[in-house]
C-alpha positions in Angstrom: 37.4 22.0 -15.7 39.4 20.5 -12.8 40.1 16.7 -12.9 38.2 14.4 -10.5 40.1 13.2 -7.6 39.7 9.5 -6.8 40.8 7.7 -3.4 43.5 5.2 -4.0 44.3 3.0 -1.2 43.0 0.7 1.5 39.9 3.0 2.3 38.9 3.0 -1.6 36.9 -0.4 -1.3 35.3 0.0 1.9 32.1 1.8 0.6 29.7 -0.8 -0.1 27.7 1.0 -2.8 25.5 -0.9 -5.5 23.8 0.2 -8.6 20.3 -0.7 -7.9 17.0 -0.2 -10.0 15.9 2.6 -7.9 19.4 4.3 -8.1 19.2 3.9 -12.0 15.7 5.5 -12.3 16.7 8.4 -9.9 19.6 9.2 -11.9 17.7 9.2 -15.3 15.0 11.3 -13.8 17.5 14.0 -12.7 19.3 13.8 -16.2 16.0 14.5 -17.8 15.1 17.5 -15.4 18.6 19.0 -16.3 18.1 18.5 -19.8 14.8 20.1 -19.8 16.0 22.7 -17.7 18.9 23.4 -20.1 16.5 23.6 -23.2 14.2 25.9 -21.6 17.1 28.4 -20.6 18.3 28.2 -24.0 15.1 28.8 -25.9 13.8 31.5 -23.6 17.2 33.3 -23.1 17.4 33.8 -26.9 14.0 35.2 -27.0 14.4 37.7 -24.3 17.8 38.8 -25.2 
């Protein structure tokens, strides 16, 4: 897996991002969806093949 690239310099602090409650809930829902999809693929893949 390639290493992540991060911006370093003057422009790095110009982006006003905040971790709000809405962002946190969306991330948790997306992570749970990914876990369920991966579990489903793992279970049904072993049954079909």
